MARBA-586450 format. One line per field, with one value per residue (C-alpha): z, x, y; residue number from 1. Coordinates in nm, 3 decimals, decimal comma. Layout:
! residues N
pz <- (Z_...)
px <- (X_...)
py <- (Y_...)
nr <- (NUM_...)
END
This chain:
! residues 388
pz <- (1,424_1,778_1,917_1,899_1,524_1,463_1,634_1,425_1,099_1,203_1,277_0,951_0,763_0,934_0,861_0,495_0,466_0,626_0,385_0,087_0,205_0,259_-0,080_-0,233_-0,051_-0,160_-0,526_-0,503_-0,382_-0,683_-0,883_-1,215_-1,227_-1,584_-1,575_-1,197_-1,051_-0,832_-0,616_-0,485_-0,247_-0,262_-0,615_-0,773_-0,708_-0,536_-0,459_-0,529_-0,892_-0,937_-0,821_-1,060_-1,361_-1,276_-1,232_-1,562_-1,750_-1,617_-1,753_-1,428_-1,430_-1,212_-0,998_-0,829_-0,533_-0,376_-0,222_-0,490_-0,820_-1,022_-0,897_-1,004_-1,348_-1,374_-1,269_-1,533_-1,805_-1,696_-1,724_-2,049_-2,201_-2,114_-2,271_-1,942_-1,867_-1,513_-1,353_-1,091_-0,791_-0,555_-0,207_0,151_0,290_0,641_0,613_0,647_0,423_0,146_0,184_0,168_-0,136_-0,306_-0,264_-0,383_-0,688_-0,780_-0,732_-0,951_-1,226_-1,221_-1,093_-0,812_-0,620_-0,643_-0,489_-0,234_-0,185_0,113_0,025_0,106_0,342_0,510_0,647_0,935_1,036_1,349_1,714_1,943_2,110_1,782_1,717_1,819_1,872_1,532_1,374_1,541_1,435_1,077_1,068_1,224_0,990_0,687_0,810_1,032_0,988_0,606_0,569_0,828_0,639_0,311_0,453_0,640_0,311_0,073_0,279_0,246_-0,128_-0,129_0,094_-0,158_-0,438_-0,244_-0,251_-0,236_-0,163_0,063_0,080_0,361_0,307_0,660_0,721_0,910_1,132_1,199_1,375_1,524_1,668_1,481_1,632_1,469_1,321_1,621_1,446_1,142_1,377_1,603_1,302_1,123_1,424_1,448_1,077_1,129_1,411_1,227_0,919_1,110_1,297_1,006_0,817_1,075_1,064_0,692_0,583_0,632_0,363_0,120_0,164_0,201_0,373_0,314_0,545_0,371_0,582_0,352_0,461_0,288_-0,074_-0,339_-0,447_-0,404_-0,114_0,088_-0,131_-0,032_0,336_0,616_0,835_1,173_1,391_1,194_0,872_0,639_0,848_0,889_0,512_0,451_0,680_0,555_0,184_0,210_0,416_0,141_-0,132_0,033_-0,240_-0,016_0,252_0,019_-0,269_-0,606_-0,590_-0,897_-0,754_-0,433_-0,625_-0,800_-0,460_-0,330_-0,624_-0,597_-0,228_-0,311_-0,604_-0,370_-0,073_0,159_0,514_0,539_0,333_0,472_0,202_0,211_0,386_0,646_0,749_0,782_0,992_1,205_1,272_1,378_1,593_1,764_1,849_1,986_2,132_2,195_2,458_2,208_1,934_2,175_2,264_1,902_1,836_2,132_1,988_1,641_1,797_1,953_1,592_1,465_1,463_1,801_1,860_1,789_1,903_1,843_1,472_1,459_1,521_1,172_0,933_0,603_0,298_0,150_-0,127_0,143_0,307_0,026_0,145_0,001_0,068_-0,052_-0,350_-0,420_-0,545_-0,213_-0,300_-0,682_-0,643_-0,461_-0,700_-1,006_-0,843_-0,756_-1,131_-1,248_-0,982_-1,010_-0,687_-0,856_-0,888_-0,685_-0,390_-0,154_-0,160_0,186_0,327_0,475_0,399_0,128_-0,207_-0,139_0,121_-0,129_-0,191_-0,454_-0,323_-0,440_-0,526_-0,827_-0,970_-1,159_-1,477_-1,382_-1,069_-1,219_-1,190_-1,065_-0,746_-0,959_-1,136_-0,808_-0,832_-1,198_-1,278_-1,290_-1,651_-1,763_-1,617_-1,763_-2,102_-1,932_-1,767_-1,935_-1,881_-2,007_-1,721_-1,692)
px <- (-5,812_-5,669_-5,562_-5,204_-5,243_-5,430_-5,143_-4,890_-5,086_-5,124_-4,754_-4,663_-4,891_-4,737_-4,383_-4,477_-4,638_-4,344_-4,106_-4,324_-4,323_-3,968_-3,898_-4,118_-3,922_-3,593_-3,721_-3,840_-3,493_-3,304_-3,090_-2,901_-2,523_-2,524_-2,357_-2,352_-2,032_-1,868_-1,568_-1,392_-1,093_-0,864_-0,971_-0,633_-0,630_-0,824_-1,180_-1,172_-1,056_-1,319_-1,589_-1,462_-1,477_-1,833_-1,947_-1,765_-1,958_-2,269_-2,156_-2,054_-1,818_-1,541_-1,278_-1,030_-0,823_-0,521_-0,188_0,036_0,034_0,190_-0,089_-0,354_-0,192_-0,205_-0,569_-0,652_-0,478_-0,669_-0,998_-0,915_-0,832_-1,199_-1,323_-1,384_-1,268_-1,163_-0,997_-0,734_-0,625_-0,327_-0,445_-0,402_-0,752_-0,609_-0,495_-0,795_-0,665_-0,591_-0,944_-1,103_-0,905_-1,003_-1,370_-1,335_-1,153_-1,401_-1,691_-1,516_-1,429_-1,746_-1,994_-2,116_-2,041_-2,339_-2,176_-1,889_-1,723_-1,485_-1,273_-0,912_-0,763_-0,455_-0,410_-0,169_-0,131_0,058_0,046_-0,055_0,300_0,447_0,188_0,293_0,085_0,182_0,020_-0,319_-0,270_-0,198_-0,506_-0,733_-0,608_-0,712_-1,020_-1,179_-1,035_-1,035_-1,392_-1,484_-1,283_-1,449_-1,796_-1,771_-1,635_-1,893_-2,217_-2,274_-2,258_-2,496_-2,727_-2,733_-2,818_-3,076_-2,961_-2,644_-2,509_-2,225_-2,076_-1,833_-1,633_-1,580_-1,535_-1,647_-1,369_-1,557_-1,819_-1,621_-1,275_-1,019_-0,684_-0,370_-0,569_-0,607_-0,533_-0,750_-1,030_-1,017_-1,034_-1,297_-1,510_-1,486_-1,585_-1,885_-2,010_-1,954_-2,128_-2,431_-2,463_-2,447_-2,694_-2,956_-2,874_-2,838_-3,146_-3,369_-3,149_-3,210_-2,841_-2,839_-2,533_-2,451_-2,214_-2,045_-1,892_-1,722_-1,594_-1,302_-1,272_-1,035_-0,900_-0,520_-0,480_-0,239_0,053_0,008_-0,076_0,190_0,308_0,474_0,617_0,689_0,612_0,646_0,413_0,171_0,161_0,104_-0,207_-0,346_-0,302_-0,430_-0,745_-0,794_-0,804_-1,047_-1,321_-1,624_-1,525_-1,431_-1,604_-1,472_-1,381_-1,578_-1,887_-1,836_-1,801_-2,132_-2,302_-2,152_-2,289_-2,635_-2,652_-2,545_-2,801_-3,081_-2,956_-2,937_-2,840_-2,609_-2,444_-2,258_-2,078_-2,028_-2,234_-1,967_-1,953_-2,330_-2,340_-2,043_-2,246_-2,555_-2,343_-2,169_-2,498_-2,660_-2,359_-2,092_-1,914_-1,883_-1,751_-1,495_-1,385_-1,353_-1,132_-0,904_-0,875_-0,789_-0,522_-0,352_-0,310_-0,159_0,214_0,356_0,538_0,910_1,197_1,238_1,297_0,926_0,852_0,961_0,665_0,723_0,486_0,337_0,599_0,873_0,700_0,669_0,708_0,721_0,347_0,234_0,228_0,148_-0,132_-0,304_-0,323_-0,396_-0,724_-0,565_-0,268_-0,500_-0,701_-0,373_-0,290_-0,642_-0,684_-0,356_-0,223_0,044_0,398_0,332_0,564_0,534_0,855_0,796_0,933_1,284_1,369_1,636_1,553_1,814_1,588_1,307_1,267_1,081_0,954_1,080_0,737_0,618_0,295_0,194_0,384_0,320_0,507_0,832_1,006_1,342_1,392_1,445_1,115_0,917_0,872_0,773_0,426_0,136_0,068_0,388_0,272_-0,071_0,061_0,227_-0,097_-0,260_-0,610_-0,697_-0,779_-1,158)
py <- (-2,373_-2,325_-1,981_-2,084_-2,175_-1,846_-1,650_-1,836_-1,756_-1,387_-1,356_-1,515_-1,279_-0,977_-1,106_-1,150_-0,808_-0,646_-0,813_-0,711_-0,350_-0,348_-0,492_-0,225_0,053_-0,099_-0,107_0,241_0,364_0,209_0,437_0,399_0,478_0,618_0,953_0,957_1,112_0,839_0,906_0,593_0,589_0,296_0,239_0,147_-0,218_-0,509_-0,463_-0,098_-0,170_-0,441_-0,195_0,065_-0,189_-0,275_0,094_0,190_-0,072_0,099_0,443_0,605_0,903_0,764_0,938_0,712_0,815_0,638_0,724_0,568_0,744_0,450_0,222_0,483_0,509_0,123_0,123_0,391_0,190_-0,112_0,068_0,243_-0,093_-0,194_0,129_0,295_0,652_0,750_1,044_0,974_1,176_1,103_1,148_1,025_1,061_1,008_1,372_1,591_1,865_1,623_1,461_1,810_1,908_1,574_1,638_1,993_1,887_1,614_1,858_2,113_1,861_1,663_1,910_1,684_1,373_1,143_0,833_0,833_0,484_0,463_0,159_0,267_0,009_-0,151_-0,500_-0,570_-0,931_-1,068_-1,131_-0,853_-0,875_-0,736_-0,467_-0,123_0,193_0,308_0,011_0,100_0,470_0,375_0,157_0,411_0,690_0,491_0,305_0,553_0,907_0,868_0,792_1,054_1,320_1,233_1,210_1,535_1,702_1,543_1,559_1,942_1,907_1,609_1,799_2,088_1,865_1,681_1,332_1,110_0,754_0,672_0,324_0,231_-0,090_-0,228_-0,594_-0,901_-0,808_-0,486_-0,710_-0,995_-0,976_-1,202_-1,303_-1,157_-0,874_-0,644_-0,312_-0,397_-0,507_-0,212_0,031_-0,152_-0,171_0,209_0,240_0,020_0,232_0,556_0,420_0,297_0,623_0,859_0,664_0,733_1,106_1,148_0,963_1,270_1,446_1,153_1,050_0,674_0,519_0,145_-0,047_-0,338_-0,606_-0,862_-1,197_-1,345_-1,229_-1,348_-1,014_-1,094_-0,863_-1,086_-0,976_-0,613_-0,677_-0,627_-0,907_-0,907_-1,183_-1,498_-1,312_-1,611_-1,826_-1,543_-1,479_-1,854_-1,901_-1,572_-1,641_-2,001_-1,882_-1,628_-1,907_-2,156_-2,222_-2,268_-2,014_-1,718_-1,528_-1,422_-1,057_-0,959_-1,126_-0,930_-0,609_-0,658_-0,722_-0,395_-0,212_-0,367_-0,268_0,077_0,093_0,023_0,214_-0,094_-0,028_-0,323_-0,589_-0,883_-1,076_-1,459_-1,706_-1,791_-1,430_-1,422_-1,723_-1,580_-1,264_-1,454_-1,691_-1,411_-1,240_-1,555_-1,747_-1,485_-1,711_-1,991_-1,762_-1,623_-1,966_-2,055_-1,751_-1,855_-2,198_-2,049_-1,824_-2,121_-2,262_-1,948_-1,868_-1,778_-1,453_-1,440_-1,216_-0,838_-0,906_-0,978_-0,615_-0,530_-0,514_-0,688_-0,689_-0,997_-0,981_-1,007_-1,298_-1,551_-1,913_-2,268_-2,306_-1,961_-1,905_-2,280_-2,483_-2,409_-2,048_-2,064_-1,878_-1,586_-1,578_-1,545_-1,285_-1,084_-1,086_-0,993_-0,719_-0,539_-0,669_-0,879_-0,752_-0,427_-0,371_-0,093_0,114_0,235_-0,084_-0,066_-0,432_-0,452_-0,611_-0,878_-1,033_-1,096_-1,475_-1,664_-1,989_-2,330_-2,454_-2,251_-2,400_-2,076_-1,984_-1,617_-1,658_-1,795_-1,466_-1,342_-1,159_-0,842_-0,885_-0,883_-0,503_-0,513_-0,377_-0,631_-0,573_-0,722_-1,070_-1,081_-1,188_-1,484_-1,595_-1,892_-1,750_-1,398_-1,148_-1,078)
nr <- (1_2_3_4_5_6_7_8_9_10_11_12_13_14_15_16_17_18_19_20_21_22_23_24_25_26_27_28_29_30_31_32_33_34_35_36_37_38_39_40_41_42_43_44_45_46_47_48_49_50_51_52_53_54_55_56_57_58_59_60_61_62_63_64_65_66_67_68_69_70_71_72_73_74_75_76_77_78_79_80_81_82_83_84_85_86_87_88_89_90_91_92_93_94_95_96_97_98_99_100_101_102_103_104_105_106_107_108_109_110_111_112_113_114_115_116_117_118_119_120_121_122_123_124_125_126_127_128_129_130_131_132_133_134_135_136_137_138_139_140_141_142_143_144_145_146_147_148_149_150_151_152_153_154_155_156_157_158_159_160_161_162_163_164_165_166_167_168_169_170_171_172_173_174_175_176_177_178_179_180_181_182_183_184_185_186_187_188_189_190_191_192_193_194_195_196_197_198_199_200_201_202_203_204_205_206_207_208_209_210_211_212_213_214_215_216_217_218_219_220_221_222_223_224_225_226_227_228_229_230_231_232_233_234_235_236_237_238_239_240_241_242_243_244_245_246_247_248_249_250_251_252_253_254_255_256_257_258_259_260_261_262_263_264_265_266_267_268_269_270_271_272_273_274_275_276_277_278_279_280_281_282_283_284_285_286_287_288_289_290_291_292_293_294_295_296_297_298_299_300_301_302_303_304_305_306_307_308_309_310_311_312_313_314_315_316_317_318_319_320_321_322_323_324_325_326_327_328_329_330_331_332_333_334_335_336_337_338_339_340_341_342_343_344_345_346_347_348_349_350_351_352_353_354_355_356_357_358_359_360_361_362_363_364_365_366_367_368_369_370_371_372_373_374_375_376_377_378_379_380_381_382_383_384_385_386_387_388)
END
């Protein structure tokens, strides 16, 4: 055996040994969620609701927080129908006082917070030309300040009890800049940095922090995202991208991966193979990735006039192509995950401007303009496949 071969064998042995040691540490850190107190922000719909369902099945004592009381009530009803009990708290974690009171209330009612999941989010889509300072401030309030507020409030209690788990739901857009998502990317980058920094500082207290960076997930989120510029075109590309079978992951599967990462106290979880490849490519070939993003931007809708400065929800941006057969997977997910039929009443666009597309491949989407704001549960009975 030559010296080069010996070196290669030795390096392989070291790598295998390190992998086995790391696996042993991971297994040793594993926890069960039975009777654990879990506080999840943004838990009323989408990925947050899916995570709650999975944790509820494992016997966790759930507390869900969100800004919309009606959405929280729907989430609680959804969980109760599955035999899962959950407490709900209306809270805007972007406000420090509200976040602190939330943590105090959960500790008072549950006795502790064993697991904190920062999942609350907002998605704003559109060209930079139409994004205002307020859009960036709103994104930072929810994606950065919100998690920071809950972490600072919960950590002292976790230290006193000697352990804890914190999961911060960031995004692949918190690692790679994506065109037409500037506020979202900026705030998710901030969350990723915060999450990675506090993991290093809190490990000594046996508080393990997991940073989750999902790629495209089929949770139904486009309907409740906000769109600027040519809002119908923006909604169309966003909804279709969210439905691509090979490039996206089922929301429930993603939720199970998040829970597994939390269970073992993993430092990071990147969800979907395209997202993992993108992270590697950006690290090795940053110029090529930047060029790819520029090319992608050239294919996205161009800016429009001052009317494009008005933010419109996904429900106000339906087109002939979305919903359609191209968005079937996202449309199903929207119904299953309580994203369907929920319109944010903060919008200033009058109801008369809501439009249902001409192409209606889904029986659940054959509704009148008035029915757009009807709760999601009223549509589930119409859906040909029972919600999971």
